[in-house]
A tleap script that builds the chain and sets N, CA, C and O, in Angstrom:
source leaprc.protein.ff14SB
mol = sequence {
  NMET ARG ASN LYS LEU PHE GLU ARG THR PHE
  CYS VAL LEU LEU VAL LEU CYS LEU VAL LEU
  ALA GLY CYS GLY MET SER ARG ARG PRO VAL
  PRO ALA ASP MET PRO ALA ALA SER ASP THR
  ALA LEU LEU SER PRO GLY ASP ARG ILE PHE
  ALA THR LYS PRO TYR ARG GLY LEU LEU THR
  VAL ARG TYR LEU ASP LEU GLN HIE ALA GLU
  ALA SER GLY ASP SER ILE VAL VAL GLN SER
  PRO ASP GLY LYS THR MET LEU ILE ASP ALA
  GLY THR PRO ALA VAL GLY PRO GLN VAL VAL
  THR TYR LEU ASP ARG LEU GLY ILE ASP LYS
  ILE ASP ILE ALA VAL ASN THR HIE PRO HIE
  PRO ASP HIE ILE GLY GLY PHE GLU SER VAL
  PHE ARG ALA LYS THR VAL ASP LEU PHE TYR
  LEU GLU CTHR
}
set mol.1.N position { 98.135 61.246 129.917 }
set mol.1.CA position { 97.280 62.221 130.525 }
set mol.1.C position { 98.058 63.547 130.703 }
set mol.1.O position { 97.556 64.616 130.356 }
set mol.2.N position { 99.256 63.462 131.234 }
set mol.2.CA position { 100.078 64.657 131.460 }
set mol.2.C position { 100.493 65.326 130.112 }
set mol.2.O position { 100.622 66.549 130.053 }
set mol.3.N position { 100.686 64.582 129.113 }
set mol.3.CA position { 100.985 65.090 127.779 }
set mol.3.C position { 99.783 65.851 127.206 }
set mol.3.O position { 99.971 66.900 126.589 }
set mol.4.N position { 98.563 65.356 127.392 }
set mol.4.CA position { 97.409 66.025 126.829 }
set mol.4.C position { 97.154 67.320 127.557 }
set mol.4.O position { 96.694 68.292 126.957 }
set mol.5.N position { 97.455 67.349 128.889 }
set mol.5.CA position { 97.257 68.559 129.678 }
set mol.5.C position { 98.310 69.626 129.140 }
set mol.5.O position { 97.990 70.801 128.964 }
set mol.6.N position { 99.467 69.183 128.914 }
set mol.6.CA position { 100.524 70.116 128.381 }
set mol.6.C position { 100.037 70.687 127.088 }
set mol.6.O position { 100.086 71.901 126.895 }
set mol.7.N position { 99.540 69.799 126.137 }
set mol.7.CA position { 99.039 70.273 124.833 }
set mol.7.C position { 97.963 71.261 124.921 }
set mol.7.O position { 97.982 72.282 124.232 }
set mol.8.N position { 96.981 70.977 125.786 }
set mol.8.CA position { 95.829 71.957 125.982 }
set mol.8.C position { 96.317 73.259 126.502 }
set mol.8.O position { 95.937 74.314 125.995 }
set mol.9.N position { 97.177 73.215 127.533 }
set mol.9.CA position { 97.711 74.435 128.163 }
set mol.9.C position { 98.486 75.265 127.131 }
set mol.9.O position { 98.419 76.493 127.068 }
set mol.10.N position { 99.202 74.513 126.355 }
set mol.10.CA position { 100.056 75.263 125.316 }
set mol.10.C position { 99.124 75.901 124.362 }
set mol.10.O position { 99.304 77.082 124.065 }
set mol.11.N position { 98.133 75.222 123.850 }
set mol.11.CA position { 97.230 75.737 122.904 }
set mol.11.C position { 96.437 77.018 123.387 }
set mol.11.O position { 96.190 77.985 122.666 }
set mol.12.N position { 96.082 76.885 124.691 }
set mol.12.CA position { 95.258 78.008 125.278 }
set mol.12.C position { 96.268 79.223 125.393 }
set mol.12.O position { 95.870 80.348 125.091 }
set mol.13.N position { 97.413 79.044 125.773 }
set mol.13.CA position { 98.435 80.090 125.910 }
set mol.13.C position { 98.762 80.692 124.537 }
set mol.13.O position { 98.869 81.910 124.397 }
set mol.14.N position { 98.915 79.841 123.542 }
set mol.14.CA position { 99.217 80.282 122.188 }
set mol.14.C position { 98.045 81.180 121.668 }
set mol.14.O position { 98.281 82.279 121.166 }
set mol.15.N position { 96.837 80.711 121.794 }
set mol.15.CA position { 95.659 81.540 121.359 }
set mol.15.C position { 95.639 82.821 122.177 }
set mol.15.O position { 95.440 83.882 121.586 }
set mol.16.N position { 95.830 82.807 123.489 }
set mol.16.CA position { 95.812 84.040 124.321 }
set mol.16.C position { 96.880 84.996 123.802 }
set mol.16.O position { 96.609 86.187 123.646 }
set mol.17.N position { 98.055 84.517 123.538 }
set mol.17.CA position { 99.179 85.371 122.938 }
set mol.17.C position { 98.798 85.932 121.673 }
set mol.17.O position { 99.033 87.127 121.496 }
set mol.18.N position { 98.238 85.250 120.747 }
set mol.18.CA position { 97.845 85.770 119.504 }
set mol.18.C position { 96.728 86.825 119.621 }
set mol.18.O position { 96.757 87.831 118.913 }
set mol.19.N position { 95.764 86.604 120.493 }
set mol.19.CA position { 94.717 87.600 120.760 }
set mol.19.C position { 95.322 88.845 121.285 }
set mol.19.O position { 95.030 89.938 120.801 }
set mol.20.N position { 96.193 88.701 122.306 }
set mol.20.CA position { 96.737 89.880 122.947 }
set mol.20.C position { 97.714 90.640 121.889 }
set mol.20.O position { 97.771 91.869 121.854 }
set mol.21.N position { 98.391 89.898 121.129 }
set mol.21.CA position { 99.289 90.554 120.136 }
set mol.21.C position { 98.499 91.334 119.097 }
set mol.21.O position { 98.915 92.406 118.658 }
set mol.22.N position { 97.343 90.776 118.705 }
set mol.22.CA position { 96.427 91.484 117.756 }
set mol.22.C position { 95.842 92.710 118.355 }
set mol.22.O position { 95.633 93.705 117.661 }
set mol.23.N position { 95.568 92.668 119.634 }
set mol.23.CA position { 94.959 93.866 120.292 }
set mol.23.C position { 95.961 94.945 120.497 }
set mol.23.O position { 95.601 96.118 120.596 }
set mol.24.N position { 97.230 94.580 120.564 }
set mol.24.CA position { 98.269 95.626 120.718 }
set mol.24.C position { 98.773 96.207 119.509 }
set mol.24.O position { 99.609 97.109 119.566 }
set mol.25.N position { 98.300 95.733 118.328 }
set mol.25.CA position { 98.765 96.319 117.109 }
set mol.25.C position { 98.359 97.762 116.952 }
set mol.25.O position { 97.225 98.141 117.241 }
set mol.26.N position { 99.316 98.577 116.481 }
set mol.26.CA position { 98.877 100.015 116.318 }
set mol.26.C position { 98.201 100.156 114.990 }
set mol.26.O position { 98.550 99.514 114.000 }
set mol.27.N position { 97.272 100.976 115.007 }
set mol.27.CA position { 96.489 101.329 113.693 }
set mol.27.C position { 96.931 102.695 113.250 }
set mol.27.O position { 97.273 103.588 114.025 }
set mol.28.N position { 96.896 102.787 111.903 }
set mol.28.CA position { 97.255 104.023 111.285 }
set mol.28.C position { 96.102 105.013 111.572 }
set mol.28.O position { 94.943 104.642 111.387 }
set mol.29.N position { 96.370 106.229 112.007 }
set mol.29.CA position { 95.355 107.208 112.378 }
set mol.29.C position { 94.596 107.585 111.105 }
set mol.29.O position { 95.171 107.626 110.017 }
set mol.30.N position { 93.336 107.853 111.250 }
set mol.30.CA position { 92.521 108.232 110.042 }
set mol.30.C position { 92.725 109.721 109.793 }
set mol.30.O position { 92.552 110.508 110.723 }
set mol.31.N position { 93.088 110.153 108.568 }
set mol.31.CA position { 93.299 111.559 108.349 }
set mol.31.C position { 92.050 112.324 108.598 }
set mol.31.O position { 90.940 111.848 108.360 }
set mol.32.N position { 92.262 113.634 109.127 }
set mol.32.CA position { 91.153 114.393 109.473 }
set mol.32.C position { 90.229 114.702 108.319 }
set mol.32.O position { 89.020 114.831 108.506 }
set mol.33.N position { 90.807 114.828 107.079 }
set mol.33.CA position { 89.943 115.166 105.986 }
set mol.33.C position { 89.266 113.961 105.232 }
set mol.33.O position { 88.585 114.118 104.218 }
set mol.34.N position { 89.512 112.765 105.813 }
set mol.34.CA position { 88.920 111.551 105.292 }
set mol.34.C position { 87.438 111.531 105.470 }
set mol.34.O position { 87.009 111.652 106.617 }
set mol.35.N position { 86.573 111.388 104.439 }
set mol.35.CA position { 85.127 111.327 104.724 }
set mol.35.C position { 84.808 110.088 105.534 }
set mol.35.O position { 85.478 109.059 105.445 }
set mol.36.N position { 83.736 110.232 106.343 }
set mol.36.CA position { 83.216 109.045 107.060 }
set mol.36.C position { 82.669 108.040 106.129 }
set mol.36.O position { 82.352 108.350 104.981 }
set mol.37.N position { 82.550 106.849 106.594 }
set mol.37.CA position { 81.972 105.761 105.726 }
set mol.37.C position { 80.577 106.158 105.249 }
set mol.37.O position { 80.167 105.751 104.161 }
set mol.38.N position { 79.861 106.917 106.010 }
set mol.38.CA position { 78.501 107.366 105.580 }
set mol.38.C position { 78.501 108.169 104.420 }
set mol.38.O position { 77.474 108.327 103.760 }
set mol.39.N position { 79.747 108.766 104.080 }
set mol.39.CA position { 79.742 109.647 102.844 }
set mol.39.C position { 79.748 108.810 101.555 }
set mol.39.O position { 79.433 109.364 100.502 }
set mol.40.N position { 80.082 107.521 101.570 }
set mol.40.CA position { 79.879 106.710 100.474 }
set mol.40.C position { 78.689 105.752 100.631 }
set mol.40.O position { 78.410 104.991 99.704 }
set mol.41.N position { 77.997 105.759 101.738 }
set mol.41.CA position { 76.935 104.866 102.009 }
set mol.41.C position { 75.797 105.121 101.033 }
set mol.41.O position { 75.097 104.161 100.712 }
set mol.42.N position { 75.556 106.285 100.549 }
set mol.42.CA position { 74.439 106.582 99.628 }
set mol.42.C position { 74.699 106.139 98.172 }
set mol.42.O position { 73.799 106.077 97.334 }
set mol.43.N position { 75.982 105.839 97.931 }
set mol.43.CA position { 76.411 105.437 96.546 }
set mol.43.C position { 75.974 103.974 96.383 }
set mol.43.O position { 75.968 103.184 97.327 }
set mol.44.N position { 75.595 103.647 95.076 }
set mol.44.CA position { 75.325 102.189 94.787 }
set mol.44.C position { 76.650 101.513 94.835 }
set mol.44.O position { 77.705 102.135 94.712 }
set mol.45.N position { 76.570 100.113 95.031 }
set mol.45.CA position { 77.774 99.354 95.126 }
set mol.45.C position { 78.630 99.516 93.802 }
set mol.45.O position { 79.861 99.508 93.826 }
set mol.46.N position { 77.889 99.663 92.652 }
set mol.46.CA position { 78.582 99.872 91.400 }
set mol.46.C position { 79.362 101.087 91.339 }
set mol.46.O position { 80.450 101.098 90.762 }
set mol.47.N position { 78.858 102.153 91.919 }
set mol.47.CA position { 79.532 103.495 91.968 }
set mol.47.C position { 80.475 103.620 93.040 }
set mol.47.O position { 81.433 104.378 92.890 }
set mol.48.N position { 80.312 102.903 94.215 }
set mol.48.CA position { 81.207 102.966 95.294 }
set mol.48.C position { 82.592 102.554 95.034 }
set mol.48.O position { 83.534 103.059 95.645 }
set mol.49.N position { 82.745 101.575 94.069 }
set mol.49.CA position { 84.054 101.097 93.711 }
set mol.49.C position { 84.865 102.218 92.959 }
set mol.49.O position { 86.095 102.183 92.940 }
set mol.50.N position { 84.162 103.187 92.357 }
set mol.50.CA position { 84.845 104.251 91.714 }
set mol.50.C position { 85.057 105.495 92.511 }
set mol.50.O position { 85.689 106.447 92.051 }
set mol.51.N position { 84.532 105.489 93.702 }
set mol.51.CA position { 84.800 106.637 94.593 }
set mol.51.C position { 86.313 106.628 94.959 }
set mol.51.O position { 86.804 105.633 95.491 }
set mol.52.N position { 87.010 107.667 94.692 }
set mol.52.CA position { 88.469 107.758 94.956 }
set mol.52.C position { 88.782 108.569 96.176 }
set mol.52.O position { 89.748 108.259 96.872 }
set mol.53.N position { 88.013 109.596 96.474 }
set mol.53.CA position { 88.384 110.521 97.566 }
set mol.53.C position { 88.503 109.821 98.941 }
set mol.53.O position { 89.426 110.118 99.699 }
set mol.54.N position { 87.594 108.914 99.260 }
set mol.54.CA position { 87.745 108.294 100.550 }
set mol.54.C position { 88.939 107.369 100.751 }
set mol.54.O position { 89.252 106.955 101.867 }
set mol.55.N position { 89.593 107.058 99.638 }
set mol.55.CA position { 90.646 106.105 99.693 }
set mol.55.C position { 92.024 106.728 99.361 }
set mol.55.O position { 93.010 105.998 99.263 }
set mol.56.N position { 92.107 108.066 99.187 }
set mol.56.CA position { 93.391 108.710 98.914 }
set mol.56.C position { 94.371 108.442 100.111 }
set mol.56.O position { 93.997 108.561 101.278 }
set mol.57.N position { 95.520 108.110 99.795 }
set mol.57.CA position { 96.565 107.923 100.793 }
set mol.57.C position { 96.500 106.463 101.373 }
set mol.57.O position { 97.228 106.118 102.304 }
set mol.58.N position { 95.637 105.667 100.806 }
set mol.58.CA position { 95.534 104.260 101.306 }
set mol.58.C position { 95.840 103.285 100.120 }
set mol.58.O position { 95.639 103.613 98.950 }
set mol.59.N position { 96.305 102.150 100.468 }
set mol.59.CA position { 96.513 101.068 99.555 }
set mol.59.C position { 95.051 100.563 99.132 }
set mol.59.O position { 94.227 100.157 99.952 }
set mol.60.N position { 94.840 100.637 97.801 }
set mol.60.CA position { 93.497 100.112 97.336 }
set mol.60.C position { 93.680 99.084 96.287 }
set mol.60.O position { 94.533 99.227 95.411 }
set mol.61.N position { 92.875 98.014 96.353 }
set mol.61.CA position { 92.855 96.980 95.304 }
set mol.61.C position { 91.434 96.831 94.813 }
set mol.61.O position { 90.523 96.591 95.606 }
set mol.62.N position { 91.229 96.973 93.488 }
set mol.62.CA position { 89.940 96.886 92.930 }
set mol.62.C position { 89.901 95.758 91.874 }
set mol.62.O position { 90.698 95.744 90.936 }
set mol.63.N position { 88.980 94.841 92.047 }
set mol.63.CA position { 88.841 93.750 91.184 }
set mol.63.C position { 87.733 94.265 90.114 }
set mol.63.O position { 86.572 94.463 90.474 }
set mol.64.N position { 88.120 94.448 88.907 }
set mol.64.CA position { 87.210 94.914 87.916 }
set mol.64.C position { 86.221 93.857 87.481 }
set mol.64.O position { 86.595 92.713 87.226 }
set mol.65.N position { 84.978 94.232 87.398 }
set mol.65.CA position { 83.924 93.272 86.993 }
set mol.65.C position { 83.739 93.353 85.487 }
set mol.65.O position { 82.917 94.126 84.995 }
set mol.66.N position { 84.514 92.545 84.751 }
set mol.66.CA position { 84.433 92.577 83.342 }
set mol.66.C position { 83.292 91.742 82.783 }
set mol.66.O position { 83.163 90.558 83.094 }
set mol.67.N position { 82.462 92.375 81.948 }
set mol.67.CA position { 81.235 91.720 81.512 }
set mol.67.C position { 81.305 91.474 79.964 }
set mol.67.O position { 81.601 92.398 79.205 }
set mol.68.N position { 81.050 90.318 79.550 }
set mol.68.CA position { 80.963 89.993 78.137 }
set mol.68.C position { 80.161 88.635 78.007 }
set mol.68.O position { 80.094 87.841 78.945 }
set mol.69.N position { 79.599 88.435 76.869 }
set mol.69.CA position { 78.762 87.287 76.579 }
set mol.69.C position { 79.619 86.016 76.793 }
set mol.69.O position { 79.124 85.032 77.344 }
set mol.70.N position { 80.894 86.029 76.363 }
set mol.70.CA position { 81.825 84.873 76.515 }
set mol.70.C position { 82.773 85.194 77.757 }
set mol.70.O position { 82.695 86.251 78.384 }
set mol.71.N position { 83.621 84.235 78.030 }
set mol.71.CA position { 84.559 84.505 79.088 }
set mol.71.C position { 85.241 85.837 78.925 }
set mol.71.O position { 85.641 86.177 77.811 }
set mol.72.N position { 85.395 86.613 79.989 }
set mol.72.CA position { 85.908 88.004 79.795 }
set mol.72.C position { 87.318 88.133 80.468 }
set mol.72.O position { 88.020 89.102 80.180 }
set mol.73.N position { 87.755 87.179 81.362 }
set mol.73.CA position { 88.993 87.320 81.933 }
set mol.73.C position { 89.078 88.123 83.254 }
set mol.73.O position { 88.073 88.319 83.937 }
set mol.74.N position { 90.239 88.556 83.576 }
set mol.74.CA position { 90.494 89.193 84.818 }
set mol.74.C position { 91.145 90.573 84.607 }
set mol.74.O position { 91.764 90.836 83.576 }
set mol.75.N position { 90.986 91.424 85.594 }
set mol.75.CA position { 91.736 92.664 85.603 }
set mol.75.C position { 91.578 93.255 87.016 }
set mol.75.O position { 90.493 93.391 87.582 }
set mol.76.N position { 92.867 93.617 87.561 }
set mol.76.CA position { 92.863 94.148 88.970 }
set mol.76.C position { 93.693 95.421 88.880 }
set mol.76.O position { 94.712 95.512 88.196 }
set mol.77.N position { 93.191 96.373 89.604 }
set mol.77.CA position { 93.801 97.744 89.711 }
set mol.77.C position { 94.307 97.918 91.162 }
set mol.77.O position { 93.531 97.832 92.113 }
set mol.78.N position { 95.652 98.168 91.310 }
set mol.78.CA position { 96.202 98.351 92.622 }
set mol.78.C position { 96.762 99.767 92.672 }
set mol.78.O position { 97.574 100.125 91.819 }
set mol.79.N position { 96.346 100.610 93.671 }
set mol.79.CA position { 96.851 101.903 93.842 }
set mol.79.C position { 97.509 102.017 95.155 }
set mol.79.O position { 96.935 101.673 96.188 }
set mol.80.N position { 98.766 102.517 95.131 }
set mol.80.CA position { 99.592 102.632 96.393 }
set mol.80.C position { 99.152 103.955 97.112 }
set mol.80.O position { 98.525 104.839 96.529 }
set mol.81.N position { 99.517 104.013 98.369 }
set mol.81.CA position { 99.254 105.246 99.120 }
set mol.81.C position { 99.733 106.565 98.521 }
set mol.81.O position { 99.135 107.629 98.680 }
set mol.82.N position { 100.920 106.406 97.781 }
set mol.82.CA position { 101.508 107.635 97.186 }
set mol.82.C position { 101.045 107.790 95.748 }
set mol.82.O position { 101.678 108.518 94.982 }
set mol.83.N position { 100.000 107.153 95.370 }
set mol.83.CA position { 99.367 107.390 94.053 }
set mol.83.C position { 99.862 106.565 92.782 }
set mol.83.O position { 99.400 106.728 91.653 }
set mol.84.N position { 100.812 105.703 93.099 }
set mol.84.CA position { 101.251 104.773 91.981 }
set mol.84.C position { 100.184 103.789 91.670 }
set mol.84.O position { 99.441 103.344 92.545 }
set mol.85.N position { 100.108 103.433 90.348 }
set mol.85.CA position { 99.078 102.509 89.842 }
set mol.85.C position { 99.733 101.309 89.183 }
set mol.85.O position { 100.707 101.405 88.436 }
set mol.86.N position { 99.134 100.176 89.508 }
set mol.86.CA position { 99.542 98.861 88.847 }
set mol.86.C position { 98.257 98.272 88.302 }
set mol.86.O position { 97.224 98.269 88.971 }
set mol.87.N position { 98.337 97.761 87.044 }
set mol.87.CA position { 97.273 97.083 86.492 }
set mol.87.C position { 97.703 95.632 86.267 }
set mol.87.O position { 98.679 95.375 85.562 }
set mol.88.N position { 97.007 94.725 86.839 }
set mol.88.CA position { 97.341 93.257 86.710 }
set mol.88.C position { 96.269 92.613 85.779 }
set mol.88.O position { 95.095 92.483 86.124 }
set mol.89.N position { 96.743 92.237 84.621 }
set mol.89.CA position { 95.913 91.676 83.610 }
set mol.89.C position { 94.864 92.658 83.052 }
set mol.89.O position { 94.543 93.652 83.704 }
set mol.90.N position { 94.349 92.394 81.893 }
set mol.90.CA position { 93.438 93.340 81.296 }
set mol.90.C position { 92.231 92.574 80.542 }
set mol.90.O position { 91.561 93.175 79.703 }
set mol.91.N position { 92.000 91.323 80.847 }
set mol.91.CA position { 90.896 90.586 80.331 }
set mol.91.C position { 91.100 90.263 78.735 }
set mol.91.O position { 92.195 90.347 78.179 }
set mol.92.N position { 90.029 89.927 78.160 }
set mol.92.CA position { 90.033 89.491 76.762 }
set mol.92.C position { 90.110 90.735 75.843 }
set mol.92.O position { 89.911 91.840 76.347 }
set mol.93.N position { 90.393 90.616 74.490 }
set mol.93.CA position { 90.369 91.833 73.657 }
set mol.93.C position { 89.022 92.502 73.604 }
set mol.93.O position { 88.913 93.717 73.439 }
set mol.94.N position { 87.942 91.641 73.757 }
set mol.94.CA position { 86.551 92.299 73.741 }
set mol.94.C position { 86.295 93.191 74.957 }
set mol.94.O position { 85.453 94.085 74.871 }
set mol.95.N position { 86.916 93.009 75.977 }
set mol.95.CA position { 86.608 93.813 77.193 }
set mol.95.C position { 87.720 94.843 77.458 }
set mol.95.O position { 87.622 95.591 78.431 }
set mol.96.N position { 88.827 94.911 76.584 }
set mol.96.CA position { 89.781 95.958 76.763 }
set mol.96.C position { 89.207 97.284 76.842 }
set mol.96.O position { 89.598 98.018 77.750 }
set mol.97.N position { 88.259 97.734 75.951 }
set mol.97.CA position { 87.724 99.053 76.134 }
set mol.97.C position { 87.022 99.295 77.425 }
set mol.97.O position { 87.025 100.419 77.928 }
set mol.98.N position { 86.391 98.236 78.007 }
set mol.98.CA position { 85.784 98.289 79.311 }
set mol.98.C position { 86.765 98.560 80.402 }
set mol.98.O position { 86.442 99.302 81.330 }
set mol.99.N position { 87.959 97.996 80.348 }
set mol.99.CA position { 89.064 98.264 81.247 }
set mol.99.C position { 89.442 99.771 81.216 }
set mol.99.O position { 89.625 100.419 82.246 }
set mol.100.N position { 89.542 100.258 80.019 }
set mol.100.CA position { 89.878 101.661 79.723 }
set mol.100.C position { 88.868 102.566 80.346 }
set mol.100.O position { 89.232 103.574 80.951 }
set mol.101.N position { 87.600 102.238 80.218 }
set mol.101.CA position { 86.534 103.031 80.784 }
set mol.101.C position { 86.563 103.010 82.266 }
set mol.101.O position { 86.295 104.045 82.875 }
set mol.102.N position { 86.871 101.906 82.905 }
set mol.102.CA position { 87.002 101.755 84.343 }
set mol.102.C position { 88.186 102.630 84.811 }
set mol.102.O position { 88.101 103.357 85.800 }
set mol.103.N position { 89.240 102.527 84.084 }
set mol.103.CA position { 90.406 103.356 84.461 }
set mol.103.C position { 90.093 104.875 84.357 }
set mol.103.O position { 90.541 105.656 85.196 }
set mol.104.N position { 89.360 105.263 83.375 }
set mol.104.CA position { 88.891 106.636 83.189 }
set mol.104.C position { 88.053 107.052 84.382 }
set mol.104.O position { 88.249 108.137 84.931 }
set mol.105.N position { 87.106 106.189 84.797 }
set mol.105.CA position { 86.205 106.497 85.939 }
set mol.105.C position { 86.974 106.690 87.224 }
set mol.105.O position { 86.567 107.449 88.104 }
set mol.106.N position { 88.093 105.994 87.321 }
set mol.106.CA position { 88.971 106.141 88.510 }
set mol.106.C position { 89.894 107.320 88.324 }
set mol.106.O position { 90.682 107.529 89.247 }
set mol.107.N position { 89.924 108.110 87.297 }
set mol.107.CA position { 90.799 109.134 87.106 }
set mol.107.C position { 92.198 108.694 86.906 }
set mol.107.O position { 93.117 109.413 87.297 }
set mol.108.N position { 92.427 107.527 86.306 }
set mol.108.CA position { 93.771 107.061 86.025 }
set mol.108.C position { 94.159 107.338 84.581 }
set mol.108.O position { 93.553 106.795 83.657 }
set mol.109.N position { 95.223 108.228 84.371 }
set mol.109.CA position { 95.708 108.541 83.070 }
set mol.109.C position { 96.960 107.834 82.777 }
set mol.109.O position { 97.304 107.657 81.609 }
set mol.110.N position { 97.702 107.394 83.824 }
set mol.110.CA position { 98.999 106.742 83.681 }
set mol.110.C position { 99.030 105.571 84.592 }
set mol.110.O position { 98.628 105.606 85.755 }
set mol.111.N position { 99.563 104.463 83.959 }
set mol.111.CA position { 99.780 103.202 84.742 }
set mol.111.C position { 101.265 103.133 84.937 }
set mol.111.O position { 101.988 103.180 83.942 }
set mol.112.N position { 101.787 103.023 86.156 }
set mol.112.CA position { 103.170 102.887 86.493 }
set mol.112.C position { 103.723 101.529 86.102 }
set mol.112.O position { 104.799 101.411 85.516 }
set mol.113.N position { 102.917 100.469 86.460 }
set mol.113.CA position { 103.355 99.087 86.227 }
set mol.113.C position { 102.151 98.358 85.717 }
set mol.113.O position { 101.085 98.373 86.332 }
set mol.114.N position { 102.332 97.704 84.556 }
set mol.114.CA position { 101.326 96.753 84.095 }
set mol.114.C position { 102.009 95.328 84.111 }
set mol.114.O position { 103.171 95.151 83.747 }
set mol.115.N position { 101.177 94.337 84.564 }
set mol.115.CA position { 101.636 92.988 84.667 }
set mol.115.C position { 100.678 92.089 83.981 }
set mol.115.O position { 99.466 92.150 84.188 }
set mol.116.N position { 101.234 91.253 83.162 }
set mol.116.CA position { 100.424 90.123 82.581 }
set mol.116.C position { 100.884 88.840 83.325 }
set mol.116.O position { 102.037 88.421 83.231 }
set mol.117.N position { 99.995 88.283 84.014 }
set mol.117.CA position { 100.317 87.102 84.830 }
set mol.117.C position { 100.729 85.923 83.974 }
set mol.117.O position { 101.679 85.229 84.335 }
set mol.118.N position { 100.084 85.666 82.889 }
set mol.118.CA position { 100.450 84.579 81.929 }
set mol.118.C position { 99.823 84.901 80.578 }
set mol.118.O position { 98.787 85.565 80.539 }
set mol.119.N position { 100.409 84.459 79.474 }
set mol.119.CA position { 100.046 84.848 78.130 }
set mol.119.C position { 98.800 84.093 77.600 }
set mol.119.O position { 98.833 83.508 76.517 }
set mol.120.N position { 97.763 84.118 78.346 }
set mol.120.CA position { 96.449 83.546 77.801 }
set mol.120.C position { 95.580 84.791 77.331 }
set mol.120.O position { 95.676 85.876 77.906 }
set mol.121.N position { 94.779 84.591 76.323 }
set mol.121.CA position { 94.001 85.751 75.806 }
set mol.121.C position { 93.079 86.327 76.781 }
set mol.121.O position { 92.740 87.501 76.627 }
set mol.122.N position { 92.610 85.615 77.812 }
set mol.122.CA position { 91.699 86.157 78.817 }
set mol.122.C position { 92.418 87.031 79.810 }
set mol.122.O position { 91.774 87.660 80.650 }
set mol.123.N position { 93.738 87.093 79.743 }
set mol.123.CA position { 94.564 87.931 80.631 }
set mol.123.C position { 95.309 89.024 79.895 }
set mol.123.O position { 95.518 90.111 80.435 }
set mol.124.N position { 95.702 88.750 78.694 }
set mol.124.CA position { 96.606 89.652 78.016 }
set mol.124.C position { 95.817 90.380 76.884 }
set mol.124.O position { 96.265 91.435 76.436 }
set mol.125.N position { 94.812 89.919 76.473 }
set mol.125.CA position { 94.094 90.442 75.307 }
set mol.125.C position { 93.596 91.928 75.301 }
set mol.125.O position { 93.570 92.604 74.272 }
set mol.126.N position { 93.206 92.379 76.526 }
set mol.126.CA position { 92.751 93.712 76.609 }
set mol.126.C position { 93.816 94.754 76.783 }
set mol.126.O position { 93.521 95.947 76.850 }
set mol.127.N position { 95.071 94.313 76.858 }
set mol.127.CA position { 96.137 95.284 77.040 }
set mol.127.C position { 96.293 96.147 75.783 }
set mol.127.O position { 96.767 97.279 75.886 }
set mol.128.N position { 95.912 95.651 74.607 }
set mol.128.CA position { 96.055 96.411 73.383 }
set mol.128.C position { 95.209 97.722 73.564 }
set mol.128.O position { 95.686 98.806 73.227 }
set mol.129.N position { 94.028 97.623 74.066 }
set mol.129.CA position { 93.182 98.848 74.282 }
set mol.129.C position { 93.870 99.767 75.343 }
set mol.129.O position { 93.993 100.979 75.165 }
set mol.130.N position { 94.277 99.162 76.374 }
set mol.130.CA position { 94.895 99.935 77.447 }
set mol.130.C position { 96.156 100.758 76.916 }
set mol.130.O position { 96.319 101.946 77.194 }
set mol.131.N position { 97.006 100.036 76.148 }
set mol.131.CA position { 98.178 100.679 75.677 }
set mol.131.C position { 97.898 101.813 74.681 }
set mol.131.O position { 98.661 102.774 74.578 }
set mol.132.N position { 96.806 101.675 73.969 }
set mol.132.CA position { 96.391 102.735 73.017 }
set mol.132.C position { 95.803 103.983 73.808 }
set mol.132.O position { 95.890 105.123 73.351 }
set mol.133.N position { 95.268 103.724 74.890 }
set mol.133.CA position { 94.608 104.784 75.570 }
set mol.133.C position { 95.282 105.431 76.817 }
set mol.133.O position { 94.933 106.522 77.268 }
set mol.134.N position { 96.277 104.662 77.333 }
set mol.134.CA position { 96.985 105.184 78.502 }
set mol.134.C position { 98.569 105.030 78.364 }
set mol.134.O position { 99.128 104.214 77.631 }
set mol.135.N position { 99.182 105.945 79.186 }
set mol.135.CA position { 100.684 105.816 79.238 }
set mol.135.C position { 100.995 104.697 80.219 }
set mol.135.O position { 100.434 104.672 81.315 }
set mol.136.N position { 101.862 103.786 79.860 }
set mol.136.CA position { 102.279 102.725 80.672 }
set mol.136.C position { 103.780 102.760 80.797 }
set mol.136.O position { 104.490 102.596 79.805 }
set mol.137.N position { 104.276 102.970 81.998 }
set mol.137.CA position { 105.790 103.100 82.205 }
set mol.137.C position { 106.410 101.763 82.045 }
set mol.137.O position { 107.292 101.629 81.197 }
set mol.138.N position { 106.022 100.725 82.802 }
set mol.138.CA position { 106.634 99.380 82.760 }
set mol.138.C position { 105.661 98.345 82.502 }
set mol.138.O position { 104.542 98.366 83.013 }
set mol.139.N position { 106.096 97.363 81.656 }
set mol.139.CA position { 105.131 96.219 81.413 }
set mol.139.C position { 105.887 94.887 81.619 }
set mol.139.O position { 106.880 94.623 80.942 }
set mol.140.N position { 105.425 94.094 82.515 }
set mol.140.CA position { 105.969 92.796 82.775 }
set mol.140.C position { 105.143 91.780 82.167 }
set mol.140.O position { 103.922 91.784 82.323 }
set mol.141.N position { 105.819 90.809 81.402 }
set mol.141.CA position { 105.135 89.840 80.667 }
set mol.141.C position { 105.976 88.515 80.845 }
set mol.141.O position { 107.196 88.462 80.687 }
set mol.142.N position { 105.180 87.467 81.188 }
set mol.142.CA position { 105.850 86.128 81.235 }
set mol.142.C position { 105.944 85.633 79.780 }
set mol.142.O position { 105.007 85.693 78.983 }
set mol.143.N position { 107.173 85.135 79.510 }
set mol.143.CA position { 107.356 84.678 78.152 }
set mol.143.C position { 107.395 83.088 78.147 }
set mol.143.O position { 107.544 82.477 77.089 }
savepdb mol mol.pdb
quit
């Protein structure tokens, strides 16, 4: 009985500490020139992903919705607060041009780091189109 009381008390104190620790976390101030959320509210969800102004100076991760009749693979764009860009995978060869179009819509001319997570066609195939259209500083490939 005493052991269960100790466990319950410990759990309650642990949860309380976690809640209080989360409340005390400092948040980064919002820049004065950052548009309010309502500035992108009128955009369609498909266009909202390509809005760049509200996210300048922030870490952004965009999962590209690659569309093709067959499996299209994955592609993720990560932009750092200082404007560096990382492309993780580029889908199949058939959707490579689609990845380039998405990068164009995001205003990305240069990729600082490109990463291929593994050498399967649905992850590496689209890089040919990306390399032909964009400058890529570093490319990491698992061999």
